[in-house]
C-alpha positions in Angstrom: -66.0 55.3 4.5 -67.1 58.9 5.0 -66.1 59.5 0.8 -68.1 56.3 0.2 -71.0 57.2 2.0 -71.0 60.8 1.0 -70.4 59.3 -2.5 -73.8 57.0 -1.7 -75.6 59.7 -0.8 -74.5 61.9 -4.1 -75.8 59.3 -6.2 -78.9 58.8 -4.3 -79.6 62.4 -4.8 -78.6 62.4 -8.2 -81.1 59.3 -8.7 -84.4 61.3 -7.1 -83.5 64.7 -9.0 -83.2 62.1 -12.3 -86.5 60.6 -11.2 -88.5 63.8 -10.3 -87.1 65.3 -13.6 -89.1 62.3 -15.3 -92.2 62.3 -13.1 -92.2 66.2 -14.6 -91.5 66.0 -17.9 -94.4 62.8 -18.1 -96.4 64.8 -16.2 -96.4 67.4 -18.5 -96.8 65.4 -22.0 -99.8 63.7 -20.4 -101.1 67.7 -19.8 -100.5 68.1 -23.7 -102.3 64.6 -24.6 -105.4 65.6 -22.7 -105.3 69.5 -23.6 -105.0 67.8 -27.4 -108.0 65.4 -26.9 -110.4 68.2 -25.6 -109.1 70.4 -28.5 -110.5 67.3 -30.7 -113.4 67.0 -29.5 -114.6 70.5 -29.0 -115.8 70.7 -32.2 -118.2 67.9 -31.6 -119.2 68.9 -28.7 -120.3 72.2 -30.0 -122.0 70.9 -32.9 -123.9 68.4 -30.6 -124.5 71.6 -28.9 -125.9 73.8 -31.5 -127.5 71.2 -33.8 -129.0 68.8 -31.4 -129.4 70.5 -27.8 -130.5 74.1 -28.4 -133.1 72.5 -31.0 -134.7 70.3 -28.6 -134.5 72.7 -25.9 -136.5 75.1 -28.2 -139.3 72.2 -28.8 -139.1 71.3 -25.3 -139.8 74.9 -24.4 -142.5 75.5 -27.4 -144.5 72.4 -26.0 -145.5 74.4 -23.0 -146.3 77.7 -24.9 -150.0 78.6 -25.3 -151.1 78.1 -29.4 -153.2 81.2 -30.5 -155.1 80.1 -33.2 -154.4 82.4 -36.5 -150.8 82.7 -35.9 -147.9 80.8 -36.6 -146.9 79.1 -33.6 -147.3 80.8 -30.4 -146.6 84.3 -29.6 -143.7 85.9 -28.0 -144.1 85.8 -24.3 -147.0 83.2 -24.5 -148.0 81.7 -21.1 -147.0 78.3 -20.0 -149.4 75.6 -19.6 -149.6 71.9 -19.8 -152.5 71.8 -21.9 -150.3 70.8 -24.7 -150.1 67.3 -23.0 -153.0 66.7 -21.5 -155.3 66.7 -24.8 -153.0 64.1 -25.9 -154.8 61.8 -23.2 -157.5 61.9 -26.0 -158.1 59.2 -27.5 -157.9 59.9 -31.1 -154.1 60.1 -30.0 -153.9 56.9 -28.4 -154.9 55.6 -31.5 -151.8 57.4 -33.5 -149.3 56.4 -30.9 -151.1 52.1 -30.9 -151.2 52.5 -34.8 -147.3 53.5 -34.9 -145.6 51.2 -32.4 -147.8 48.3 -33.1 -146.8 48.4 -36.9 -143.3 49.0 -36.0 -142.5 46.6 -33.7 -144.6 44.2 -36.0 -142.0 45.2 -39.0 -139.0 45.5 -36.8 -139.7 41.7 -35.8 -140.1 40.6 -38.8 -137.3 42.3 -40.5 -134.9 40.8 -37.2 -136.2 37.6 -38.2 -135.6 37.2 -41.8 -132.0 39.4 -41.5 -130.7 36.9 -39.0 -129.9 33.5 -41.4 -129.3 36.2 -44.5 -126.5 37.5 -42.3 -125.5 33.9 -40.8 -125.2 33.3 -44.2 -123.0 35.9 -45.4 -120.7 35.4 -42.8 -120.1 31.8 -42.0 -121.0 30.3 -45.5 -119.8 32.4 -48.0 -116.8 33.0 -49.4 -114.6 36.7 -48.7 -115.5 37.9 -52.2 -119.3 37.4 -51.9 -119.1 38.5 -48.2 -117.8 42.1 -49.9 -120.3 42.1 -52.8 -123.2 41.4 -50.4 -122.4 44.6 -48.5 -121.8 46.7 -51.0 -124.8 45.8 -52.2 -126.7 46.5 -48.8 -125.3 49.9 -48.9 -125.6 50.8 -52.2 -129.7 49.8 -51.8 -129.6 53.2 -48.8 -128.6 55.1 -51.5 -131.5 55.1 -53.8 -134.2 57.6 -53.2 -137.3 56.8 -50.5 -139.4 58.2 -53.1 -138.4 55.8 -55.8 -138.7 52.3 -53.3 -142.1 53.9 -52.1 -143.0 54.4 -55.0 -142.1 50.8 -56.4 -143.5 49.0 -53.6 -147.1 50.6 -54.4 -146.4 49.9 -58.4 -146.2 46.2 -57.3 -148.4 45.8 -54.1 -150.7 48.6 -55.2 -154.4 47.9 -56.4 -152.9 48.2 -60.0 -149.9 46.4 -59.6 -148.9 42.8 -60.1 -149.5 41.8 -56.5 -152.8 43.4 -56.0 -154.1 42.2 -59.2 -153.6 38.8 -58.1 -154.7 39.9 -54.7 -158.2 41.0 -56.1 -158.0 37.9 -58.6 -158.5 36.1 -55.2 -161.0 37.8 -53.9 -159.2 40.5 -51.1 -160.0 43.3 -51.4 -157.4 45.6 -51.7 -158.7 48.7 -50.7 -159.6 47.5 -47.3 -157.6 48.5 -43.7 -156.0 45.0 -43.8 -154.1 44.9 -47.0 -153.2 48.9 -46.7 -151.8 48.3 -43.5 -149.6 44.9 -45.4 -148.5 47.0 -47.9 -147.2 49.8 -45.2 -145.5 46.6 -43.6 -144.2 46.0 -46.4 -142.7 49.1 -47.0 -141.3 49.2 -43.4 -139.3 46.2 -44.4 -138.3 47.3 -47.4 -136.0 49.6 -45.3 -135.7 47.6 -41.9 -134.6 44.5 -43.3 -130.8 46.1 -45.0 -130.2 47.5 -42.1 -131.2 44.5 -39.8 -128.7 42.8 -41.9 -126.1 45.2 -42.1 -126.2 45.1 -37.6 -126.6 41.6 -37.2 -123.2 41.2 -39.9 -121.1 43.6 -37.4 -122.3 41.1 -34.2 -121.9 37.6 -35.9 -118.4 38.3 -37.4 -117.3 39.2 -33.3 -118.5 35.7 -32.6 -115.9 32.9 -32.1 -116.7 30.1 -34.1 -115.3 27.6 -32.9 -117.6 27.2 -29.8 -119.9 26.3 -32.2 -117.6 24.1 -33.3 -116.6 22.9 -30.2 -120.2 22.3 -29.2 -120.6 20.0 -32.4 -117.5 18.2 -31.4 -119.1 17.2 -28.3 -122.3 15.8 -30.1 -124.5 18.5 -30.4 -126.5 18.9 -33.6 -126.4 21.9 -35.6 -129.8 23.0 -34.8 -129.0 22.7 -31.2 -126.0 24.4 -31.5 -127.8 27.2 -33.1 -130.1 27.3 -30.6 -127.8 26.9 -27.8 -124.4 28.9 -28.5 -124.9 31.3 -31.7 -128.7 32.8 -30.8 -127.6 33.4 -27.3 -123.9 34.9 -28.0 -125.9 37.5 -30.7 -128.6 38.1 -28.5 -127.1 42.2 -28.1 -127.1 42.1 -32.2 -130.4 40.9 -32.4 -131.6 44.1 -29.7 -129.9 46.2 -31.9 -131.3 45.3 -35.2 -134.3 45.1 -33.4 -134.3 48.8 -31.8 -132.6 50.1 -35.4 -136.2 48.3 -37.3 -138.0 50.0 -34.5 -136.6 53.3 -35.1 -137.3 53.6 -38.5 -140.3 52.7 -38.5 -141.2 54.7 -35.8 -139.4 57.3 -37.8 -141.2 56.7 -40.9 -142.9 59.2 -42.8 -142.9 58.9 -46.6 -144.4 55.1 -46.0 -147.5 55.9 -44.2 -148.0 58.9 -46.0 -147.9 57.3 -49.7 -149.1 53.4 -48.8 -151.5 53.8 -46.2 -153.7 56.3 -48.6 -155.1 58.6 -46.1 -155.6 55.3 -43.7 -152.6 54.8 -42.1 -150.9 57.9 -40.7 -148.2 57.3 -38.1 -147.2 60.2 -35.5 -144.5 61.8 -37.9 -147.6 62.8 -40.1 -149.4 64.4 -37.1 -146.4 65.9 -36.1 -146.2 67.2 -39.8 -149.8 68.0 -39.5 -149.6 70.4 -36.5 -146.5 71.9 -37.7 -147.0 72.8 -41.6 -150.8 72.6 -41.9 -152.3 73.8 -38.6 -149.2 75.9 -37.6 -150.0 74.7 -34.0 -146.5 74.6 -33.0 -147.1 73.9 -29.2 -148.9 70.8 -30.3 -146.8 69.7 -32.5 -144.0 70.2 -30.4 -145.7 68.3 -27.1 -146.3 65.1 -29.6 -142.8 65.2 -30.6 -141.7 65.2 -26.8 -143.8 62.6 -26.1 -142.6 60.3 -29.0 -139.2 61.0 -27.6 -140.1 59.9 -24.3 -141.3 56.7 -25.6 -138.8 55.4 -27.6 -136.1 56.3 -25.2 -138.4 54.2 -22.6 -138.5 51.1 -25.5 -134.7 51.7 -25.6 -134.2 51.3 -22.2 -136.5 48.6 -21.6 -135.0 46.4 -24.8 -131.6 47.3 -23.2 -132.3 45.9 -19.5 -133.5 42.7 -21.4 -130.2 42.5 -23.4 -128.7 42.4 -20.5 -130.7 40.3 -18.4 -130.0 37.5 -21.3 -126.2 38.5 -21.3 -126.0 37.4 -17.2 -127.8 34.1 -17.7 
């Protein structure tokens, strides 16, 4: 009996030792995997800090510096001031912000509305070959030079273009503010629609088509199924497409510069003017920071709206 108990105790001890050794080995392997992940992330983190965080901190610091006329940027050891931000309250600056965000939102909304049915047809109504060809064409369009794309729109919709001549024949002033705004929005759409289609293609591909089929099998019409099943499930994709299009519109520089003919100027044009033409780095930095804050606030609001729709 004693020998049996002793053998059982030794077996239990051996089992516990083996279990302990296994845990130690697993712990060592886990540490190695964690260390490898950290090492793989280091280059990306270092790049973000070096090329994104440090420049943004420099711009933020510059926005609180005092500008001295006749110099390029602020002088060394310049005192801190909030004057660069307080002057942005003036109505002339409000015009830039309102014009930029209003036109960018209009173009983004139109781009999303136009892109959704196209993306739906590409995903649901076309063959795999057509789908691949459409995606390749959309991606290839982005490799075209920005100047080529903008000047092609200017030659088509400008005062000497085919569309401009038709508008002039109809009695529409192609040099008026409304027509110039229209041409700028067309330019923004030229950039925003392909991006919106690509974003929505990804969102629609993740939807289960059997949900729509089940709704139709229960008697729902195609329109009802589309409005009550497909659209609500695509809210995240629609918001993402809208935000991407808004980002393109708000940050546009060449489009308002060429197509706006000096009558439509976006915030990016104002920032360029302050940095390059006037060399007022503090003012340009303050405008950049305020533009960043507005854009982040917009992203936050749109994300909350999308979340509220998901909960419903």
